[in-house]
N, C-alpha and C positions, 0 to 999 in steps of 0.2 A: 849478475845479469841472467845467467842461465837459469838460475833458480826462480827468477821473476817471470821467465817465459816458459815455464813448464807446460806441456801439452798445448802450446800455441799452434802446433801443426793440427791437432785434433780440431781445435776451433776454426782454423783456416778451412779445413775440408767442409766442416759444417756450414761455414759462411758461403763458400763457393756454391754448394749445393742449394742453399736456401735461396741465394741471389741469382741463380743461373738464368731464369726467364727474364729478370729484370735487366740484367747486364746484356743479355743476348738481343733483346729489343733495341737497347740503346746503341749497341754495336752495328746493328743492321741500319738504323738510322743514320748513324755518323759515317759509316762506309758509304751508303747511297748518297749522302750530302757531297763527299769528297770525290767520288767517282762522277757523278752526274755534274757537279760544278766544273770539274777538270774537262770533261767531255763536251759540255755545251760551250765553254769558253773556247776550247780548241776548235770546235766547228765554227764558231762565230769569227774567230781570226783567220780561219781558212777561207771564209767567204769572200775576202777581199780587204784591202786597206781601208776603204770608206767604212765598213762596218765596224772595224776594230777602233777606228779614230772616234767614232760615235760612242762606242762603250767606254773609252778612256775619257772623253770629254764629260760623259755622264757621271762616271765615278769620281771625278775630280771636283764635282760640284759640292759646295759646303754641306749641303743636306745629306748627300750620299756619303761624304767623308765623316759626318757625324755619326751615321749609322754603322759603317763598316770599317772606318779607319781611313786615314790619308794615304793616298797613292804616292809612291816614291817619285821625285822628280827626275825623270829621265828624258833623254832626246828621243829614243825609240822604245816602244813597248812591245812586249811579246806575250804569249799566253800565260806563260809561267809567272811573270811579274805581276800581271793583273790578277791572276789566281790567287796569289798570296796576299795581294792587296785587298781583295774582297774576302777571302775565306779565313784569315788568321783570327781577327776578332770575333767573327760569328761563330767558329768552331770551338774556340775557347769558352765562350758562353754556354753553348750546348754542352760540352764536356763537364763544365763545373756543375750544371744542373743535374748531371748524371752522378758524379762522384761525391758531391757535397752530401746529399741526403743518404747516400750509401754508406759513407764513413760514419755519420752520425748514428745512423740506425744500427751499425754493427758494434758501436760502443756504447753511447749513452742510452740508445733505444733498448739494448738488452738489459742494462742496469734498471731503466725505468719500469720495464715489464716484470722484473724479478727473475728473469731467466739467468742472468750472470750470477746472481746471489747463489742459485742453486748449483751452477757450474762451479763457482769458486769454493763451494763446500767440499768438492772433490780435490784431487791432486792438481790443481791448476794455479799457476802463478798470477801475481797480481797484475802484471803488464801483459799477459798472454793475450787478453782481448784486443788491446790496441796493437800489439805486434801482428796478430792475425789480420786485423783490418788493414794495416800498412802493407802486409805481404799481399793481400787480395788486391789492393790499390795498384801495387807494382805489376802483379801478373796481368790484371785487366789492361792496364795501360801498355804493357809490352805486346799484348796481343792486338790491341788497337793500332799501335805503331806499325807493327809488322803488316796488318791489313791495309793501312794507309800507304806504306811503302809499295807494296805489291799493286795496289789500285793505281797510284801515280805512275809507276814504271809501265803498267799495261797501257794507259792512255798515252804516255810519252808526249807531253804537251811541247809545243814550240818553245825554245829557249830553256829547257831543262836538261839535267843530266842525272845520273844515279845519285851523285853526292848531294845535289839540291834536293832531290826527292827524300833522300835519307835524313838530311838536315831539318827539313819541314816536318818529317814524321817524328823525328826526336823532339823537335820543339813542342809539338803537340802532346807528346808523352810527358814531358817535364812540366807543361801547363797543367796536365792532369795531376801530377804529384803535387804542385804547388797548391792548387785549390782544395785538393783532398787533404793536404796537411793543414790548410787553414781550417777546414771542417773539424779535423781531429782535435785541433787545439781547442776550439770552442766547445767542443763535446766533453772536454776535460775541465774546462773553466766554469762552465755552468752546470746546474744540477737537473736540467730537464731538456728534452728534445726540442721543445717549442722555442725556447731562448736560443739555443744552440743554432737551429735552423734560421731564425731571424737574424742573428748576428752575422752568420755565414753569408746569407744573401744580402745583408747591408754592406759588407766587405766587397762583395762581388759588384753590387750597384755603385758603390763609390768608386771602384776601380774603373768601371765602364764610364761614369760621368766625368771623372778626371781625365781619362784617355780622350773623350768626346770634346772637351773643352780645349785641351792642349793641341789636339790634332788640327783644330781649326784655326787658333789663333797663335799659339807658342809651341811649335813641335819640338823645340829643344827641352820642353819641360814634360813631354810624354813620359820621360823616365820615372816621373812620380807615380805612375800607375803600374801596377803588376801586369797588367794586360799590355801596357805599352812597352815592356821589356821584350815581348815577343815581336812587336811591330819593328822594334829597333834591330831585331836580328836580320832584317832585310833579306828574306829568303830569296834565292835565285839571283840576287844581285851581289850585295857585299858578303852575305852569309856570315854575319857577326856572331861567332860561337860564344864571345864574352857575355853577350846578353843572356844567352841560354845558361851560361855557367853562374851568372848571377842568380837566376830563377832557381836553378838547381841547388845551390848553396843555401838560399832561403828556405827552400822546401825541407832540406835536411835539418836545419836549425829548428823549424817550426815542428817537425816530427819528433825531434829529440826532446824539445821542451813538453810536448804533450806526453811523451812517455815518462819523463821525470815527474810530471805532476800526478800521472796515473800511479806511480809507484809509491807515492807519498801520501796521497789522500785517502780518506775513508770511502768505502763503497757507497754509492748513492750521493755523496757529497760533491760540492763543486767549490772552486776557488772564489767565484764571484758570489758573494752572500746576497740572498734575497731579503727583502724587507719583511720584517715580522708583522704579521697581520694584527687586527684588533682582537682583543680577548673575546668579544662578543660581536657576532656579525650584525650588521645593520638590518633593520627590519625589511627595507625595500629589497633585500636580496632574496626574500622568499620566492619570488616568482622566477620562472625559468628565463625569460628575456633579460631580466635584471641580472641574473647569475652569468648569463652568457655575455652581457655588456662588461661585467666585472672582470672575467677571466680573458676576454678577448679584446679589451680596450687597447692594450699595448700594441697588439699586431695590427689592429685597425688604424691607430694613430701612426704607426711606422709606415703603413701603406699610404695614407694620406700625405704625410710629409714626403715621401718618396715620390708620389705622383706630381705634387706641386713642383719639387726641385727638377724632376725630369722634364715636365712640361715647360718650365722656364728655361731650361737649358736648350731644349729642342726649338722652342720659339724663337730664342736669340739667334739662331742661325738662319731664319727665313729671310733676313735682310740681304744676306749674301746670295741666297737663292734668287731672290727677285732682281737682282742686279746683273745676273749673268748676261742677259741679252744686251743690256746697255753698254757693256764692256767688250762686246763683240763688234769689231768695225764693219763686217760684212752685213750684219742686221741693221746697224745704224745707217748704212747707205740704202738698204732696200725699204726699210720701214720708216714711217714718221713717228713722231713722239706718241701720238695717241695709240698707234698700233703696237709699239714697243711696251707701253704701260699695260695694255691688254693682254699682250703675250706674257709679260711678266706675272700679271695676276694669275693667269691660267697655270703657269709654272708653279707658282706657290700653292695654288689650290691643289695641284697634283701631289706636291710634297706632303701637304696636309692629309690627303687621302692615304699616302703610303704610311704616315705616322699614325693614322687613326687606327690601323691594324694592331699596332704595337700597344697603344693605350687600351684598346679593347682586351688584348691578351693580358695586360697587367691587371685590369679591373677584374677579369674573369679569374685570374689566379688568386686574387685576394678573396673574392667571394666564394670560390670553390674550396679554398682552404678552410673556411669556416664551416661550410656545409659538410665537408668530409670529417670535420672534428666529431660529428654524431657517430660515425663508424669507429673512429680511434677511441673516443671516450667510452662507448660501449664495449670495445675490446678490453680495455684496461680496467673495466669494472666500475668506472667513475658513476655510471648512471644506474648502478644496482640500487643504491640508496634512494635515488629519486623515483625509480620505478615502484619501490615499496610505499611510496607516499601517494598523495592525491593526484599529481598531474598524469594524464593519460598519455599514451604513446603519440597520438595525434597533436596534443599540446607540445610535447617535447620536440617531435620532429618539425613542426611548423615554426617553432622558435628558432631552431638551428637554420632551417631553410631561409626563413624571411631575414635573419640576421645576415646571411651570406648575400642574399639578393641586395639588401640595403648597403652592405659593404662595397659590393661590387659597383653599384650606381654612384655612391659617394666618391669612390676612388677614381672612377672614369670622369665624373663632373669636375673633381678638383684638377685633374690632369689636363683635360681639354680647356678649362678656363685659363689656367696658367699658360698653356700652349698659345691659345688664340690672342689673348691680351698682350703677352710678352712679345708675341710676333708682331702685332699691330704697332708696338712702340718702336720697333726698328725698321718697320716697312716705310718707304717713302710714301706710299699710297695704301693706307689702311684698308683692310677688307671690311666690308659691310656686315652687319650683325646677321643678315640672312644666312651667311655661310656657317656661322656658329650654330644656328638653328637647324641646318642641315646635318651638321656633325652629330648633334644630340639626337635628332629624329632617327638617324640611321644606327648609332652605336648603342644606345640604351637598350632597344629590342634585341640587338645582337648579344649584348652582355647577358641580358636576362635569359634569352633562349640557350645560351652556352651553360650558364649556371644551372638552368633547370635540367639540362642534360646530365650534368653531374649529380643533381639531386636524385633523378630517375635511377641512375646507376647504384648510388648508395642505398636507395630504397629497395630496388629489385634485385640487383646482383652486386653486393658490396665487395665481393672477392675480385670482380672484374672492374673495379671503379678506377684503377690505375690506368686503364686503356684510355681514360678520358684524355690524359696528358698527351697521349700518342695522337689521338684525333686532332686536338686543338694545335698541337705543334706541327703537325703535318699540314693543316690548313694555312697556318701562319707562314710557313716556310714556302709553300707553293705561291701564296699570294705575293710575298715579298720578292721572290726570284722569278716570278712569272715572265715579267718583261726581259729580264737580264738573260734568262736561258731560253727565251723565245717559246715559252709554253703556249698551248692553246688558250684563246680567250677566256674560255668558261672553265679552265682546268681547276680553278679554286671553288667552284660552286658546290662542292661536297660539303662545305662548312659555310657559317654565316659570313667569314671573311670575303668569300667570293661574291656574296650578295650585296655588300656594301662597297664594292671595289671602286665604283665611279663617284663616290661621295668624297669631297663636297662640290666636285665640278658640276654634278647633276644631282637631282634629289633621288632619294632611294626609291627603287621600283616599288609600286604599291602591292604588287603580288607577293614579292619577297618580304615586305613588311607585315603583311597578313600572315604569311607562313611563320614568321618568327614570333609573333604574338600567339597565335593558336598553338603551336608546338610548345611554347613556354607553359601555357596554362595547362596543356594535356600532361607534359612531362612533370610538372609539379604535383599535380593530382597523383600521377602514378607513383612518384616518390613517396608521398605520405601513405598511400595505400600499401605499397611494398613494406614500408617500415612496420606497419600494424601487424604484418603477418610474420616478421622475423622473430626468431628465438633471440633470447638475450645472449650477449657476447658471441654473436655469429662471426 
């Protein structure tokens, strides 16, 4: 074992230095979410019993439970209980989006770029890279946990104590280890970063969807989801350490399995064998768009299937949202049937508006991933041969960018159609088609403008393109939590998420619609012009 881990410390120091900015940005985002969430909820509960009851009532609605997790059934609620009910699932998703690509980049990514081959030519052990990645995961997670604990102790929410804050912070650290270990395992099973990332995100999505369904209908089955294990810890109430122990045990087993595979496989190889290609490529692959379709069709199909499944699941909970008012005796006494149905429809439309931001984010992620392939393929030298042939830089960049735009629009369309029509099957009063038109009229320009911004960054400042995820993530977080944390009405207007906030209750504002379309066109042109001036392998 010691022989296999030779110079793992050297690789660890190199990884920490290389990933310093990336991890610092994520740590700042995560700490801000924890501190602001705890602070805002504490202020809301301190404002009086009526405000706290409204928050709990809103969070126990099926639509909110689907997004954030089921609130524990308690006679009385305090800030700490509500904080855990809201933040556990959301923070685990954010943390996984940080550690999964980090672990894959530190292992499979280094192999794919040829860096690990040069390093292994020296006195470096076979498992040194995966050991260094695991140690970095442990160090980053420990720092994150300490900062979580300090932040929560400083806010001192109602209903909490140091043990509760410690256990919550420890749970989030173990969640980091679990999903980081999942990514490490897929990095060893596959022979390229693309497949490893796709499989890791599929597991994360499946865990979220299983949790979503079971939290609404069969909470005893939430144990089937890894995310559900941390919900079952019941922070600040039961403080169930056995659930955390299960997650930690699985993390250790996954990391050990990944290490065993790394020790026995060849460099650059994977356990999951890829299909052998044809001896001679088809003639239709001579064009850049056709080549892109051939290489990205698996990713595109995965996003489409995921959007349809996610849309169907989210649509299936709309029936419970629409029946909230009918089951309230006070509203039934005050309002007649027609008013209740109208109020129900308004509530369903409000939840659709909240879901719309998530579907826009999914579509943008799918499209920008394709657009960012231009930068990655250029860095890895894949485009060197193409540049030596007839296709011009404009043809290459337009092909990548247009494919990204189409991927985003198709993923959005698939998700919204599944959401709307599945929702109509469970609603007692189906929504008119005009609301579906409003959803598309607002979301398609928003997706295109977001992707166009990513395109401009790839063309003009490829080294800064990772800032796009910070911009989009901040906009989505502000839009989702604006009402819960009592943020200003226009707080989210620094991104298109804020411009479509009132859809589909209202039509998208024509001014913002024009801004999105014009900005998308300008940014798209800038992305093409910028790529034409770049040096190869920038």
